[in-house]
Structure formats: C-alpha cells, structure tokens
N, C-alpha and C positions, 0 to 999 in steps of 0.2 A: 537589296531586294531584288535585283534582276538574276542574281545567281540562284536564289530560291524560286524564283518564277521559271526560269528554266529548267532547274531541278524537276519542278512539278509537273510542267509540259510533258518531260519523258516517261513519266510514269504511267502504265497501262489501267486501265478501268478498275480490274480484276483488285490491283493494288490499293487503290485509294479505299476500297471495300474493305478489304482486312487491314487497313488502318483504323477503320471508323469502328470494324467489330472488337478491334484489340484495345481499343480505347473504351468502348462499353464495357468490357469486362474490367479493365481494370476499375473502371470508375464504379461498376456493381460491387466489384469484392471490398472496395473504399468504403462504399456506402453499408456494406454488412458490417464493416468492423465499426465504425462510427454508432450504426442501429444498435448493435448488441454490444455496448459499450456503456450504455444508459440504463441505469436502475435506479428504484426508488430506494431511498435511504430508509432501514427502519427507524423510526421515531421512538427514541428512549428518553424519559424524562430523566434529568438528573437531579434529584430529591437528595436534598442535604437536611439532615437531620438536625436539630439542635435541642442540647440538654439542657433542660431548665433546673438552676440550683437554688436553694435556698439563698435568702442575702445575709444570713447568720450563721454560715458555716465556719469551723474554726481554721485555723492553719493546718492543724494536725489531719483533718479530712481531706483539706486540698491536697496536701503533699501525697496523702495515701493513695488518691484518685490518681493523680499523676505518676506515683510508681506504677499502678494498673496497668494506668493509658501505654506508659513508656513500655510494660513489657508484650501488650499488645504489637507495640509500632516495632518494637525489635523482632518480634517474630514475624510481622507480615516483610521486615525489611530482608530477613533471611530465609525466608520462601522464595522473594522476588531474587536474591541472589544464588539460589540453587538454580532455579528455572533459567536464570540469564548465563550461568554455567553450564548447564545441560545444552543451552539451545547454541552456545558458543563452541561446545565441543563438537557437537553436530556439524557445524559450519567447518571447524578447524579438520574433522575427518574428511567433509570434500573438498576443501583445498590442498588437502596430503594428497589425497585422491589424483585430483588434476593437475598437480606438481609431479607426481609419477609419471604420469602422461606426457609432461612435457608443455603443459598447458597454463 
C-alpha cells in the first residue's frame, strides 16, 4: 500500500485529470455497448394445429394419410439438408480462404 501511495504522490495534477478522463471514456464506451445490446424480442405465438379425425377411420385410411404425411416430411427434410449443405459450403469457402492466408 505504501508503494502505491508513494507512486501516487509523484504524479502531477494533470496526470490525475487524464486518468479520470480515460476512465470516463472507457466507461462511456462500455455503457454504449451495454445500452445498444438490449432489444425487444418480437412476440411470435407458437400455434400448433391439431387435425381432427373421425373415430371410425379404417386402417387403410390411416396408412394412406401416413404415406402423405411421410412424403411431406421427406420433402421438408430434403429441403433442410439442401440448405444445410449450402451453408456448409459457404463456410468451407471462407475457411479455405483463411487457410490460404495462413490463418
């Protein structure tokens, strides 16, 4: 503690003012980042629709509907995989560019 007090006594008055100004600038920039990082999230309700089926459906009707649903699910999965492969290729291109630069 004595060492710090000795160091502080050797400082000139203008050095303390510059220290105060530099601390204020850093705090102002930090406050700006914290203030700017807050945003209201848009409320999007998650609505799940349930299909109503008659209780007297036959097994053939159930199987036919399952085939239709499976085809929709397969199409959605294929679209997801295409998008994922596209994003992966974009990131691979960036990664290859960085490797060529030695990063």
